[in-house]
Phi, psi and omega in degrees: 000134179231111185235155173236135175258130177232124177192155174295160180301137178094357187275353175097018181293324176299316180295313180292322178297322177296317180292320175297319176300317173298318186291321181262003179059046176233169182283144174258111182252101179257120185291322179298311179298320179294321176292318175299326175290322175292323175298313180296330180278348184070024183287168178299317177295326179294319177297318179297323181279334190303316179294324177294313182296320181298328179271351183086011178271161177289138173287139180308148181309309184297324181290319177302312181300317182298326178287311192275326190308317180295324183288323181293314182297314179300312183295317181300321179289340180255018174121340176137185183199162168243114177274132183228102176109358175206140352287162181236357176226157177301321181296318176299318179297318181294316180296315177303317180296320178297314181295314181299331179292339180265344185235104185298142173086013176240354178295147177294144175255334179203146174244116178269119183250116177269129181254126177213131180304148182303314186295324180288323176301313181298320181295314181296314183296318179297318174301312181298321176303315182290316185286318188259349179067028182287126182287344181264020179238034173284158186301317178298322182291319177303309181296323176295317182296321178293321177296318176299317179301313184296319183282320187252321187260328177302320179297340180294329182300323178303314180304307180292325177297321182295340176265357180074028185256344188282131167240124181268135179226133177291113181276000182274352180278183175298154181313314183291320179292320178297315180301315176299322176292320177298309183300322174301312182291321181293321181297323179295319175296316180298321178297322178290336177282342185282000000 
C-alpha cells in the first residue's frame, strides 16, 4: 500500500498517517519529522531546511527529494508507505509521478485528503503550540503556513483528483472515527485496484 496524506496544518495528518502505517504495517514517512531529525543532528540537509521551516515556508524540491527518495524506495520494497508532507505542490506531485513511472512499485495508490474548517485548524495548532512547545507553531507562522497550504498545496489535489486517486475524509471527528473512515475509503480503493 502506497498512500499520501494531504491536509492543511493542524488537520491531524501526522496522527492519522501514524495510525494508518500501524494498521497496514507500512512505513510512515513524515518529511517534517525527518527534517527535524536532520536539523537536530546538524546535518547539511538539516541546515538547508532549517530557515525555511522556521518561517513556515516550503523546503525547496531538490532538498526534499534528497532527503526522502532513499526512504521511499526502501519502504516501497518492504510493503509500502504513508507519505506525510511530500509532495506539497503540484510541481512536486508531477515530478514524483514522472520518477515513479520509471521505477516500478513506488507510484501512489491513493491520496487521503483530510478536510477541516479553518477555525478548527487554528484552535488545534494553538493548542499544539502550548502543549508541545513547538517553535514552528507561533501564531504568525501558523497563519503563514495555512496561506502557503492554500496557495501551494491545495491546488495539488486537483492534479491527483484528475488521476482518480483522491479520497476526501472529514477530519473534524474523533481520531478513531477519522481512522475508520480513512481505512474504509482506502480499502475501497484497494479493492478497485485488484
